[in-house]
C-alpha positions in Angstrom: -0.1 106.4 22.8 -3.4 105.2 21.8 -4.9 106.2 18.3 -8.3 107.1 17.5 -9.3 104.0 14.8 -12.5 104.5 13.9 -13.3 108.2 12.5 -17.0 109.3 12.3 -17.6 111.4 10.1 -20.1 113.5 11.7 -22.9 115.3 9.8 -22.7 118.4 12.9 -19.5 120.0 14.8 -21.0 121.7 17.3 -19.9 125.6 18.2 -19.3 125.9 22.5 -18.3 129.1 23.5 -17.3 129.9 27.2 -16.4 133.1 29.4 -13.7 134.3 30.0 -14.2 136.8 32.1 -13.1 137.1 36.4 -16.7 136.8 38.5 -18.4 134.7 35.5 -19.5 131.2 35.3 -17.1 128.9 33.1 -19.3 126.6 31.5 -19.4 125.8 27.8 -21.9 127.7 26.3 -23.8 125.8 22.9 -23.5 128.5 20.3 -23.1 127.3 16.7 -24.2 124.4 14.7 -21.5 123.6 11.5 -23.9 121.3 9.3 -23.2 119.7 5.9 -25.3 121.8 3.0 -25.7 118.9 0.0 -27.7 121.7 -1.5 -24.4 124.9 -2.2 -21.8 122.2 -1.6 -20.7 122.8 1.7 -21.3 123.5 5.0 -24.1 126.3 7.1 -23.1 128.0 10.2 -26.0 128.4 12.1 -26.4 130.8 15.5 -28.0 128.3 17.6 -30.8 131.7 18.4 -33.7 130.8 20.9 -31.7 128.4 22.6 -31.4 128.6 26.6 -27.1 128.2 25.7 -27.4 130.9 23.1 -29.7 133.1 25.7 -27.5 133.4 28.6 -23.8 133.0 26.4 -25.4 136.6 25.3 -26.0 138.1 28.8 -21.9 136.7 29.6 -20.5 138.4 27.3 -20.9 136.3 23.6 -21.1 138.5 20.6 -20.5 136.2 18.0 -18.0 134.6 15.9 -15.4 136.7 13.9 -16.4 136.2 11.1 -19.8 135.6 11.0 -21.7 138.4 12.2 -24.6 137.9 14.4 -27.6 139.7 13.1 -27.6 136.8 10.7 -28.5 133.8 12.0 -27.5 131.2 9.3 -24.2 131.6 7.1 -23.7 129.3 4.1 -20.5 131.7 2.5 -16.7 131.4 3.4 -17.6 129.4 6.2 -15.4 125.8 5.8 -12.8 128.4 5.2 -13.4 130.6 7.9 -12.7 127.8 10.9 -10.8 126.1 9.2 -7.7 128.8 9.6 -7.8 127.4 12.9 -5.9 124.7 12.8 -2.6 124.2 10.7 -2.7 123.1 7.4 -2.8 119.8 6.0 0.8 120.5 3.9 2.1 121.4 6.8 5.9 119.8 7.9 4.3 118.9 11.7 0.8 118.9 10.2 1.1 114.6 11.3 2.8 115.7 14.9 -0.6 117.8 15.6 -3.2 114.9 14.4 -0.8 112.3 16.9 -1.1 115.0 19.7 -5.2 114.4 19.3 -4.9 111.1 18.6 -5.5 110.9 15.3 -3.6 108.5 12.5 -1.8 109.7 9.7 -2.9 107.2 7.5 -6.8 107.9 7.7 -8.7 110.2 5.3 -11.2 112.1 7.2 -12.9 115.7 6.3 -12.4 119.0 7.2 -15.6 118.6 9.7 -14.9 116.3 11.1 -10.9 117.9 12.0 -12.7 120.6 13.6 -14.6 118.0 16.1 -12.0 115.8 16.6 -9.3 118.4 17.6 -11.3 120.9 18.7 -9.9 124.0 17.2 -8.6 125.1 20.7 -6.8 128.5 20.2 -5.3 130.3 23.2 -6.6 134.2 21.4 -10.2 133.2 22.7 -12.8 131.3 23.9 -14.4 128.6 21.4 -13.8 125.4 20.5 -15.7 122.4 18.4 -17.6 120.2 19.8 -18.0 116.8 16.5 -22.1 116.1 17.3 -21.7 111.6 17.9 -24.9 111.5 19.3 -26.1 109.0 17.1 -23.2 107.3 15.7 -22.8 103.2 15.1 -20.1 101.5 17.9 -16.9 100.9 17.6 -15.6 104.4 17.8 -12.5 106.2 20.0 -12.6 109.9 20.7 -10.2 111.9 23.1 -12.2 113.1 25.9 -10.9 116.1 28.9 -11.5 115.4 32.5 -14.3 118.2 33.6 -13.3 120.0 36.6 -9.9 118.3 37.3 -8.2 120.8 39.9 -11.4 121.6 41.9 -13.2 118.4 42.3 -10.4 115.5 43.0 -8.7 114.2 46.1 -6.0 113.0 43.6 -2.8 115.0 43.0 -2.2 115.0 39.0 0.9 113.1 40.2 -1.0 110.2 40.7 -2.5 109.1 37.5 -0.9 106.8 36.4 -1.0 106.8 31.9 -3.5 104.0 31.2 -4.9 103.3 33.9 -8.6 102.8 33.4 -11.7 105.0 35.3 -14.6 104.1 34.8 -18.2 106.7 34.6 -20.8 107.3 38.0 -24.4 109.0 37.4 -25.1 111.0 39.8 -28.8 111.9 39.4 -28.9 113.6 42.9 -26.1 115.9 41.4 -26.8 119.6 43.5 -25.7 121.6 40.3 -27.3 118.8 37.1 -28.6 116.1 37.6 -27.5 115.0 34.3 -23.6 115.0 36.0 -21.4 111.8 35.3 -18.9 111.7 37.7 -15.7 110.2 36.9 -14.0 107.1 38.9 -10.6 106.1 38.8 -9.4 104.4 41.7 -12.5 104.2 44.1 -12.5 108.1 43.2 -14.1 110.8 41.7 -11.6 113.2 39.6 -14.0 115.3 37.5 -17.7 114.6 35.8 -18.1 114.6 32.0 -17.9 118.1 30.4 -21.8 119.7 30.6 -21.2 119.0 26.7 -20.7 115.7 25.9 -23.4 114.6 28.9 -25.9 114.4 26.7 -24.2 112.0 24.7 -23.1 109.9 27.1 -26.6 109.3 28.4 -27.5 108.2 25.0 -24.8 105.5 24.8 -25.4 104.3 28.2 -29.2 103.8 27.3 -28.6 102.1 24.4 -26.2 99.3 26.9 -22.4 100.1 24.8 -20.0 99.6 26.3 -18.2 102.8 27.2 -14.4 102.0 28.7 -12.6 104.9 29.4 -8.3 105.4 30.4 -6.0 107.6 31.0 -4.7 108.9 28.1 -2.5 112.0 29.0 -1.8 114.5 31.6 -0.7 118.3 30.1 -1.2 122.0 31.6 0.7 123.1 34.2 1.0 121.6 38.1 -1.8 124.3 39.4 -3.8 124.1 36.5 -3.5 120.2 35.6 -5.3 118.7 32.2 -6.2 115.4 32.0 -7.5 113.8 29.1 -9.0 110.4 28.5 -9.4 107.4 25.7 -12.7 106.2 25.1 -13.6 103.5 23.5 -17.6 103.1 23.2 -19.1 99.5 21.6 
């Protein structure tokens, strides 16, 4: 098991939403941002009103995060408290086990904002998750990333993947669905892509000529819906 040793304190964490209605596209959409707000000694949450993702999300049924009314674009009261309810409290007995599932070391100090971004704070009861904005992060650092589209694209069965084996990344500018797509290659076979919410930061790292190494970290989910995760090191 690998652990994240270099935790970046994000200036911003994205709130992402995905429609769970049958017959609709399952693309994750950026709908909000949580950012440090020194002026009020806390954090601010803002809906990304006016963006393409936000408009598409609304057309797909997005009606806001339950704690924050959609008709108010910016929220400054009780922001972190509302989002942290999605996570186990730090004083719970199994909190270190929760950290380990997300490859976060129990002896490291990091903010609640970082904890949201690195764990995703996903719940089975809704369609929200969080991503730390690491586009301007200075290496070295590590993160865990889910392989997008594995069960639809891969010709490799999840049982044939080996924990600890390396994968590589291949930009696909000729991809008919997304010219910014980045394929994940395992033993010369494409097993999926970097999710669309993270392709921008990967392209940015590539443009900086950073070294990006990735290996199969864990395999979760069910036999018919496997979830494949990569442990990524950026130098």
